[in-house]
N, C-alpha and C positions, 0 to 999 in steps of 0.2 A: 115369234111363232112359225115362220117358215124354219129357222134353225130346228124347230123341235123334229118338223116335218120331214125337214132333208135328213135326221140324222135317226129317226126311232129306228128306222129297221139297223142300221149299223148299231144301235145301243143292243136291241135284242142278238143279233151275232156276237155281241162281245160278252154278251149272258151266257150264250154258247159257251163261248170260249172258256170263262172262267170255270162254269159248270165243269165242263171237262178236264180245266185242271186240278181243280176240287176230287174229282172223280179217280185222276189217274194217281193224287198222291195217296188216296184211302186204297185203291187196290196196292200199291207198292206196299201199303202198313196191314194188308188183310183183311182192311175192311169192307167185305164184297158189298153189304147193305148199301152202303153210304155212296157206295161206287156206283149202285144199281138206281138209286134216287137221281142221281147227280147224270149221269146217263138219260132220264126221263126227261129232266128238265133240260138239258141239251137237244132231245129230240122235240122237244116243245117249241122251245127259242129257234132251233135250225127250221119249223115249219112256219113259225109267224113271221120270220123275219122276211122271207119270201113274200108271204100272204101283205103284209104291212106294206113293204115296198111298192108291189102291184097295186094296192088301193090307195096311196097316195101320191102313185106315179112318182116315186123317188128311188127309182132304177138309176145305179150309176154303177161306174168300173171299179171305183173304190169300194162299194159293198160286193161286188164280184169277187173281189179278193179276199176282202176279210171274211166273206162265207168260207171260200176255201181254205182260208187259213185256219179258221176257226175250226173246221170240221176234221183238218188235220190232227186236232189235238183230240177232240172227242171220238172221232170215227178212224183214226188212223193210229195214234198214240196207242190208247186204250185198250182197243184189240190184238196189239201187238204183245204190250205187256201181259195180258191176258195169257198169250201163249206161252211166255216167258214164264210168266209164275207157275204155270200146267207142267213146263218142262224142267221146272228148279228142281226136284227132287230126285231126276236120274243123274243129276250131275255130268262127269262126261262120258257114260256108258250108253253108246247107239249099238244095236245088234250084237250085243256081246263084246263089242271092241271098247276100250279106252281110246278115247282121241283127244288131241292136246287141248281142248277147250271145253268149256262146260258147255250143252246141247241148248240150255236155255235160250242162248242169242240167237238159235235160228226160229224161236217163235215173232223175232224182230223182222222177218221178212215178210209179215201182214202189213207192218208199218212202211215199209219200203212201196211194197206193191201197191199200199191205199195213196200214196201221195202221188204216185205214177197213174194211177186211175183218176186221181183227181185233177191232176194236170190233164190227162187226154179228155175229161169230162168236160173242162172249158173250152178246148179247141175244138170238141166235136158239135156241131149245129144239127145234127140231127137227132139227138136227144131227148126231144120235147115231149112226145107222148108216150116214149117206152125208154129202158136202159140199155145199154151193150154192158153185157157183164153186170156183178153182183155191185149194187152202190153201198159205198161204205159204209152208212147207218145200218142196212140191213145186214151187212158181214158182222157188222158189232156185235148187231143183239142175238147172232148166231153163235158166235164163237163165246162172249161173255156171257150171254144165254147159257150154252152149255155146263161152264165151269160152275155159273151161280147155282146152278141146279143141283152139279156135283157137291157141291160144297154144302148146300142147304139139304137134300134131303139122299145124299149117295147116289144119285140114279146118273148113268152114265157112267159107273165105275168101270165097264170095260174099256173104255177109251182114256180114262187118265191114269189110269194103272197100266198102259202100255206105251210106252215110249216111241215105237214104230207108229202106233195108231195116230199120236198126236202130231208125229213130224209129217206124216201123210196129208192129216187136215191142214197144218199150216201152209203146206205145198198146195193143194188143191183150194183151199181158198183165194189163195195169194193169185193162182192162176185165175179163179173167177172172177176176180175183180178188174182184169182187163179183158178176159176172154171176149168174144164177139157174140155170145148167146144174148139172145133179148131177151130181157125180166120186164117184167108188167108195172108202169107207173101209175100211181093214183089220181091219174089227169082225166077227165072226161072231155074227149074231142068232141064225140057226140051225146044225143040224149037219148038216141033209137034205143031199143033195148038190145038189139041184134049188135051191135058196137060194143056192147057191154057185158058180153055174156062171161067173159074170164073175170072180172071182178066181181061179177055177182057169185059166181063160183069160189073166188079167192076169199069174199067177204062171209059166206056162208060155212063154207069148210073152217076158217079161222076161227070164227064164234065157237063153231061146235068143238074143235081143240082146245081152244081154251079153258071152255067150260068144262071139259072133261078130264084133261090134264092139269090144270092151274099155271104151276112155276116151269113144269116138263113142257110143257106144252108149247112155252116161247120157242125155245129151237127148233122144236117141232114143226112148228107154223112157217119157218124161214124154207124149211126143206119141202114142206107143202106147198109154198109161196114160189120154189123152183121147178115144182112138179108142172103147178099150173102154167106158169110160164114158160115151160117146155111144149105142155100139151097143146097151147094156143098160139105157140110160134107166128103162124101165117098171119092171125089177127093184130098182133101187133105192128104197128107201124104208125 
């Protein structure tokens, strides 16, 4: 019984990793719907592994390391592969110049900076009730959400038909991962209404965005999340 109690959270973390691996494979194969399902599963497992660890008081250094390693695949490799796939059609051409390498590899900058962000997060003891920079799951939702909406509905075609915009998106999101900008975490430090205005604004606006825009609203929701975080910077502490 103690074995199950001590390792249930770790099992959920490994389930997150498995879903991420399967999602990455199907992303490479062009099966974006399966990747989307895998990302949803990874997010659920990622939430509940921490919840279960706290509830069962089974937190451990092993669990901390496993969590980061699993997130590196689900929310580090997958967004990098997303930008890799988005840039793939452009070959070696950038700004009208022919480069000695295919520009799709620039997309993997997101994976490198995701790794850096996860390492920084593990060493930073301040990020309990807010994040410094955009967290890797949210960045994954933004990038894959944009690409998935483009593939399913042809939305955001202005972005995916222009290699300059895609390279800029890669650079900007890579920077956001390690930026000092405070981003909201959905953890409640207080039950007082005044301390939770940012979360209320985010939830109300997020529900409206998803109800109106559906699939297209997923990346829009992330942009809204960043705007709300910027507006309420002083309240995030």
